[in-house]
Kinemage of the C-alpha trace (Angstrom):
@kinemage 1
@onewidth
@group {chain A} dominant
@subgroup {mainchain}
@vectorlist {calphas} color= white
{ca met a 1} P 84.433 123.814 88.949
{ca met a 2} L 84.773 120.651 91.784
{ca pro a 3} L 87.896 120.950 93.867
{ca ser a 4} L 91.064 118.576 92.212
{ca gln a 5} L 93.834 117.671 94.340
{ca pro a 6} L 97.317 117.103 92.648
{ca asn a 7} L 100.259 115.091 93.957
{ca gly a 8} L 98.018 111.979 94.649
{ca arg a 9} L 97.657 113.575 98.169
{ca thr a 10} L 94.237 112.327 100.241
{ca ala a 11} L 92.171 113.984 103.248
{ca ala a 12} L 93.196 112.331 106.419
{ca ala a 13} L 90.522 109.538 107.034
{ca ser a 14} L 89.128 108.871 110.321
{ca pro a 15} L 90.121 105.306 112.182
{ca ala a 16} L 88.820 102.019 111.093
{ca pro a 17} L 88.557 99.296 113.624
{ca ala a 18} L 91.901 96.826 113.893
{ca asp a 19} L 91.615 93.915 111.473
{ca pro a 20} L 91.376 90.128 112.778
{ca leu a 21} L 95.129 89.615 112.224
{ca pro a 22} L 97.799 91.997 111.913
{ca ala a 23} L 98.135 94.337 109.518
{ca pro a 24} L 101.187 93.917 107.085
{ca pro a 25} L 103.984 96.612 107.706
{ca gly a 26} L 103.399 99.717 105.952
{ca pro a 27} L 105.366 102.309 104.336
{ca ala a 28} L 107.551 104.609 106.171
{ca thr a 29} L 105.927 108.051 107.138
{ca gly a 30} L 104.949 109.776 104.537
{ca thr a 31} L 105.642 107.666 101.980
{ca pro a 32} L 102.548 106.646 99.687
{ca leu a 33} L 101.259 102.914 99.892
{ca val a 34} L 101.029 102.496 95.984
{ca arg a 35} L 103.863 105.348 94.416
{ca leu a 36} L 104.183 104.818 89.728
{ca ser a 37} L 106.696 107.220 88.417
{ca gly a 38} L 106.647 107.750 84.546
{ca val a 39} L 104.798 104.160 83.937
{ca arg a 40} L 104.589 103.960 80.264
{ca lys a 41} L 103.038 100.416 78.508
{ca val a 42} L 103.723 99.894 74.846
{ca phe a 43} L 102.029 96.674 73.143
{ca asn a 44} L 103.693 95.518 69.637
{ca gln a 45} L 104.411 99.240 68.587
{ca leu a 46} L 101.201 100.448 69.918
{ca glu a 47} L 101.276 102.806 73.323
{ca ala a 48} L 98.768 102.384 75.480
{ca ile a 49} L 99.536 104.263 78.369
{ca arg a 50} L 101.689 107.127 78.974
{ca asn a 51} L 103.875 108.690 81.534
{ca ile a 52} L 101.818 108.142 84.209
{ca ser a 53} L 102.866 109.478 87.507
{ca leu a 54} L 100.614 109.309 90.759
{ca asp a 55} L 100.297 108.643 95.022
{ca ile a 56} L 97.920 106.787 96.442
{ca gly a 57} L 98.079 107.233 100.153
{ca asp a 58} L 97.289 104.378 102.862
{ca gly a 59} L 93.594 103.740 103.271
{ca ala a 60} L 92.284 105.875 100.454
{ca phe a 61} L 89.784 104.894 97.630
{ca val a 62} L 90.581 105.758 94.460
{ca ser a 63} L 88.835 104.711 91.190
{ca leu a 64} L 90.487 105.269 87.129
{ca leu a 65} L 87.708 106.170 85.326
{ca gly a 66} L 87.782 106.324 81.472
{ca pro a 67} L 86.289 104.940 78.481
{ca ser a 68} L 86.852 101.238 77.070
{ca gly a 69} L 90.064 100.795 76.086
{ca cys a 70} L 91.394 103.404 77.788
{ca gly a 71} L 93.985 101.152 79.566
{ca lys a 72} L 92.633 101.404 83.207
{ca ser a 73} L 92.593 97.579 83.599
{ca thr a 74} L 96.627 97.384 82.215
{ca leu a 75} L 97.677 100.071 84.748
{ca leu a 76} L 95.892 98.245 87.423
{ca met a 77} L 97.725 94.910 86.327
{ca met a 78} L 101.007 96.419 86.686
{ca ile a 79} L 100.250 97.610 90.165
{ca ala a 80} L 99.437 94.461 90.802
{ca gly a 81} L 102.334 92.911 89.150
{ca leu a 82} L 100.314 90.800 86.276
{ca val a 83} L 101.429 93.109 83.425
{ca arg a 84} L 105.487 94.686 83.424
{ca pro a 85} L 105.406 98.131 82.500
{ca thr a 86} L 107.664 98.957 79.266
{ca ser a 87} L 109.814 101.573 81.230
{ca gly a 88} L 108.778 103.424 84.507
{ca glu a 89} L 108.367 102.639 88.025
{ca ile a 90} L 105.898 101.124 90.115
{ca arg a 91} L 106.129 100.809 94.520
{ca val a 92} L 103.788 98.967 96.619
{ca asn a 93} L 104.716 99.599 100.493
{ca gly a 94} L 107.913 101.168 98.911
{ca glu a 95} L 109.452 98.251 97.366
{ca val a 96} L 109.417 98.006 93.451
{ca val a 97} L 106.767 95.692 91.891
{ca thr a 98} L 108.300 92.668 89.836
{ca gly a 99} L 105.642 90.175 90.079
{ca pro a 100} L 102.029 89.257 92.012
{ca arg a 101} L 102.398 90.591 95.796
{ca ala a 102} L 101.199 88.662 98.862
{ca asp a 103} L 100.516 92.035 100.119
{ca val a 104} L 97.856 93.144 97.213
{ca gly a 105} L 94.821 91.580 96.288
{ca val a 106} L 93.080 91.851 93.355
{ca val a 107} L 89.051 91.214 92.369
{ca phe a 108} L 88.778 90.438 88.663
{ca gln a 109} L 85.465 91.714 86.874
{ca ser a 110} L 84.577 87.912 86.793
{ca pro a 111} L 84.285 86.145 90.532
{ca val a 112} L 86.493 82.972 89.280
{ca leu a 113} L 85.166 80.701 91.791
{ca leu a 114} L 86.346 77.326 91.717
{ca pro a 115} L 83.019 75.454 90.908
{ca trp a 116} L 83.960 72.267 92.872
{ca arg a 117} L 84.728 74.602 96.343
{ca thr a 118} L 82.691 75.415 98.693
{ca val a 119} L 82.197 79.048 99.354
{ca leu a 120} L 84.309 78.840 102.356
{ca asp a 121} L 87.318 76.425 100.774
{ca asn a 122} L 86.940 79.430 97.919
{ca val a 123} L 88.030 82.011 99.834
{ca leu a 124} L 90.585 79.808 101.334
{ca phe a 125} L 92.479 79.334 98.614
{ca pro a 126} L 95.003 82.197 99.091
{ca val a 127} L 96.055 80.808 101.920
{ca glu a 128} L 96.637 77.315 100.323
{ca leu a 129} L 99.131 78.866 97.292
{ca leu a 130} L 100.655 80.849 100.046
{ca lys a 131} L 101.362 77.619 101.601
{ca leu a 132} L 100.010 79.365 105.174
{ca ser a 133} L 98.078 77.136 107.921
{ca lys a 134} L 94.287 76.685 106.811
{ca ala a 135} L 92.950 76.094 110.047
{ca lys a 136} L 94.758 79.547 111.498
{ca tyr a 137} L 92.898 81.191 108.494
{ca arg a 138} L 89.331 79.606 108.966
{ca glu a 139} L 88.222 82.085 111.661
{ca arg a 140} L 89.008 84.814 109.833
{ca ala a 141} L 87.148 83.375 106.696
{ca met a 142} L 84.288 82.936 108.571
{ca glu a 143} L 84.432 86.663 109.735
{ca leu a 144} L 84.830 87.918 106.252
{ca leu a 145} L 82.240 85.812 105.257
{ca ala a 146} L 79.952 86.845 107.855
{ca met a 147} L 81.031 91.168 107.202
{ca ala a 148} L 79.633 89.772 103.822
{ca lys a 149} L 76.370 88.604 104.615
{ca leu a 150} L 77.474 85.024 103.336
{ca ala a 151} L 78.095 82.998 106.592
{ca asp a 152} L 75.007 80.897 106.003
{ca phe a 153} L 76.391 80.202 101.919
{ca ala a 154} L 79.878 79.031 103.576
{ca gly a 155} L 79.316 75.244 103.179
{ca ala a 156} L 77.386 76.336 99.368
{ca leu a 157} L 78.805 75.724 95.986
{ca pro a 158} L 79.357 78.789 93.695
{ca arg a 159} L 76.428 77.740 91.252
{ca glu a 160} L 73.857 78.068 94.006
{ca leu a 161} L 74.854 81.771 94.679
{ca ser a 162} L 73.493 84.423 92.645
{ca gly a 163} L 76.109 87.064 90.910
{ca gly a 164} L 76.505 89.724 93.505
{ca met a 165} L 77.069 86.758 96.107
{ca arg a 166} L 79.491 85.505 93.979
{ca gln a 167} L 81.093 89.001 93.481
{ca arg a 168} L 80.946 89.283 97.332
{ca ala a 169} L 82.876 86.018 98.040
{ca ala a 170} L 85.637 86.664 95.521
{ca ile a 171} L 86.186 90.075 97.519
{ca cys a 172} L 86.502 87.874 101.026
{ca arg a 173} L 89.240 85.919 98.834
{ca ala a 174} L 91.053 88.751 97.710
{ca leu a 175} L 90.756 89.911 101.637
{ca ile a 176} L 91.995 86.551 103.345
{ca his a 177} L 95.746 87.166 103.673
{ca asn a 178} L 95.039 90.628 104.837
{ca pro a 179} L 96.378 92.327 101.655
{ca ser a 180} L 97.703 96.200 102.551
{ca thr a 181} L 95.919 96.623 98.982
{ca leu a 182} L 92.561 95.903 96.755
{ca leu a 183} L 93.017 96.192 93.103
{ca met a 184} L 89.295 95.348 91.616
{ca asp a 185} L 88.651 95.704 87.686
{ca glu a 186} L 85.438 96.566 86.765
{ca pro a 187} L 83.980 93.848 89.763
{ca phe a 188} L 80.249 94.996 89.116
{ca ser a 189} L 80.449 95.416 85.332
{ca ala a 190} L 78.277 92.472 84.578
{ca leu a 191} L 75.592 92.803 87.576
{ca asp a 192} L 71.836 94.476 86.826
{ca ala a 193} L 71.576 98.079 87.779
{ca ile a 194} L 70.160 97.623 90.813
{ca thr a 195} L 72.452 94.775 92.172
{ca arg a 196} L 75.129 96.804 91.243
{ca asp a 197} L 73.597 99.613 93.564
{ca asp a 198} L 73.477 97.400 96.486
{ca met a 199} L 76.915 96.077 95.794
{ca ser a 200} L 78.362 99.313 95.783
{ca val a 201} L 76.927 99.880 99.385
{ca glu a 202} L 78.248 96.652 100.583
{ca leu a 203} L 81.332 97.275 99.333
{ca leu a 204} L 81.763 100.487 101.397
{ca arg a 205} L 80.637 98.714 103.912
{ca ile a 206} L 82.822 95.959 103.971
{ca trp a 207} L 85.950 98.635 103.002
{ca gln a 208} L 84.787 100.641 105.835
{ca ala a 209} L 85.552 97.885 108.205
{ca asn a 210} L 89.085 96.593 106.665
{ca arg a 211} L 90.446 99.812 105.625
{ca lys a 212} L 92.049 98.880 102.750
{ca thr a 213} L 94.017 101.297 100.258
{ca val a 214} L 91.696 100.431 96.934
{ca val a 215} L 92.144 101.578 93.378
{ca phe a 216} L 89.281 100.272 91.548
{ca val a 217} L 88.791 100.115 87.627
{ca thr a 218} L 85.345 101.723 86.188
{ca his a 219} L 83.826 103.716 83.612
{ca ser a 220} L 80.314 104.538 85.407
{ca ile a 221} L 80.728 108.015 86.326
{ca arg a 222} L 78.021 107.660 88.901
{ca glu a 223} L 80.091 104.760 90.075
{ca ala a 224} L 83.316 106.402 90.801
{ca ala a 225} L 81.578 109.558 91.773
{ca phe a 226} L 79.521 107.256 94.712
{ca leu a 227} L 82.879 105.024 96.275
{ca ser a 228} L 85.754 107.350 95.829
{ca asp a 229} L 87.781 109.620 97.641
{ca arg a 230} L 89.488 110.293 94.574
{ca val a 231} L 88.896 110.039 90.936
{ca leu a 232} L 91.727 109.618 88.109
{ca val a 233} L 90.614 110.334 84.929
{ca met a 234} L 92.865 108.552 81.921
{ca gly a 235} L 92.101 109.969 78.303
{ca arg a 236} L 91.917 108.002 75.315
{ca arg a 237} L 94.864 105.593 74.295
{ca pro a 238} L 98.005 106.130 74.608
{ca ala a 239} L 96.240 107.229 78.165
{ca thr a 240} L 97.664 109.514 80.351
{ca leu a 241} L 95.799 111.145 83.646
{ca val a 242} L 93.404 114.198 82.560
{ca glu a 243} L 91.993 115.066 85.872
{ca asp a 244} L 92.456 114.074 89.692
{ca ile a 245} L 89.566 115.210 91.180
{ca thr a 246} L 88.963 114.579 95.167
{ca ile a 247} L 85.566 113.820 95.718
{ca asp a 248} L 84.520 115.732 99.100
{ca leu a 249} L 81.410 113.914 100.125
{ca pro a 250} L 80.319 112.683 103.991
{ca arg a 251} L 80.900 109.032 104.586
{ca pro a 252} L 79.043 106.426 105.252
{ca arg a 253} L 78.047 106.998 101.542
{ca his a 254} L 74.261 105.889 100.978
{ca ile a 255} L 72.254 105.077 97.379
{ca ala a 256} L 69.887 108.157 98.322
{ca met a 257} L 72.837 110.517 98.397
{ca thr a 258} L 73.003 109.672 94.299
{ca glu a 259} L 70.192 111.995 94.178
{ca glu a 260} L 71.737 114.901 95.528
{ca glu a 261} L 72.609 118.203 94.196
{ca ser a 262} L 75.875 117.966 95.872
{ca phe a 263} L 76.813 114.353 93.854
{ca asn a 264} L 75.399 115.416 91.078
{ca gly a 265} L 77.935 118.180 90.684
{ca tyr a 266} L 80.806 115.882 90.814
{ca val a 267} L 79.007 113.733 88.057
{ca arg a 268} L 78.983 116.291 85.598
{ca his a 269} L 81.843 117.769 86.571
{ca leu a 270} L 83.702 113.941 85.561
{ca arg a 271} L 81.165 113.854 82.528
{ca arg a 272} L 82.985 117.297 81.444
{ca ser a 273} L 86.088 116.057 81.897
{ca ile a 274} L 86.196 112.381 79.621
{ca glu a 275} L 84.177 114.583 77.091
{ca ala a 276} L 87.582 117.095 76.934
{ca ser a 277} L 89.541 114.623 76.864
{ca his a 278} L 88.023 112.943 73.770
{ca ala a 279} L 87.649 116.222 71.960
{ca asp a 280} L 91.831 116.702 72.524
{ca ala a 281} L 92.525 113.086 71.299
{ca pro a 282} L 93.769 112.992 67.882
């Protein structure tokens, strides 16, 4: 059985390069960056999520894994402040989440780029919404686009980009205001298998350079194992956390490692965990 690590603790991450702009203030020492305490969500008398508590450390890459419809995206949107929990409490940077926050970036399944704006102007859009100086953030935007291998397309319109390129632009947009936490809701689900693998590698490269705390929703077992420090397995509705598994694989990671036995051992374990949660469901 693969080692799991309860209570939301992760192994210490190696130092990462400093961001071009100062990072937002983090929580007090010893306090997790994201904390959920007894979170429950009910829609029209249908209980979607039941009593979820977890801690996520600063700089961790954590995936929420489970079958379609189990409440992964709902949980993510509650962390984002876009959906309110029925009961329980969510904190980010030590503060209770009561709505959308400037220190949380969100990447959705669809890139949702404004078709009439250039790639650069799409990346700068959150800066305008936050009433920040576009001139101050333009250099940051170009650095992000260069990191995402999109600098040559800064003046292009979204329709001129491939699906993977549009999603990379969306990731840059979510990072432009330097949030402490990045929430990603199945961002690669619409891509073909090869592009999806390429995007996973690109995401890890971008994450390594920025070292944000990432909460990533997926129903792909291999994707979760490849990307994550921890995988939180969610059972069928009403969703609970059925297992918290630490992925103890070296970084940086490369697609070739998905053929190794150490990686496939985690894949088998995660599959068994999901299957067991199905068998236990009423």
